[in-house]
N, C-alpha and C positions, 0 to 999 in steps of 0.2 A: 712450473717449478717455482718454489718459494724463493724469497729473497735470501741471499747468502752473505756471509761475513767472512772475510779472509782472516785467518789466525795462523800463528806459528806454534807448533808443538815440538817437544823434544822427546825422542824415543831412543831406547838403546839400539846401537848399530845392528846387533844381531836380529832384533825384531824387525827393523826396517828391511834388512836383507831377506828375511823370510816373507815379509809382507809383499815385497816386489816379486817374489816367486809365485804368489797367489794371484796378484792382480796388477794391471797396469794403471788402474784408477784408484790410487791410494786415497784420495779425498772421498770418493764415493764409498769405498770400503769402510773408512773411518766413520763417515756420516751414518752408514747403516748400523755400525756397531754402537754408536752413540744413541741412535734412535731405539735400538733394542734395549739398551740399558734404561733409557727414559721410560719406555713402556713397562719394563720390569718394575721400576720404582713406583710408577703409578698403580700398577696392579697390586703390589705389596701394600701400598697405602690404602687402596680400596678394600682389600681383603681384611686388613686390620680394622678399618672403620666398620665394616660389616660385622665382624666378630664382636666389636665393642657394643654395637647396637643389638645384635641378635644372639649372642653367645658363641662359644667356641664351636668349630666344626666337629661333627662326629667322625669317628673312624670310617664309617660307611661313606659319608660325604667325601672325605679325603681320598678314599680308595676309588670312588667313582670319578673324581676330578683327575686323579693320576692316570686312570685308564683312558680318559678322554684326551689328556695331554699326550700320552704315549701314541695314541691313534693319530693325533694331529701331526706329531713329529714324523711318523712313518709316512703319512700322506704327503707331507711337504719334503720328504727326503732329508730330514735333519735329525736323524737318530742321535741320541746322546752317546 
């Protein structure tokens, strides 16, 4: 496990109540959500860099990528 830093966050009470219905490990749940957002941001930055260097993605490339992402979501059980 990597090093951790304790922080305090403020959330709306209704969100906290729903969160506690989902998990008894709020810190772990929030850490996973933050990690997902960081990965998303890194991916967006990388795709933007790629397009700046190589040109915009074609419709065919986008369709292929969407199909692969949809298949990965189904495999992982995380359908949108």
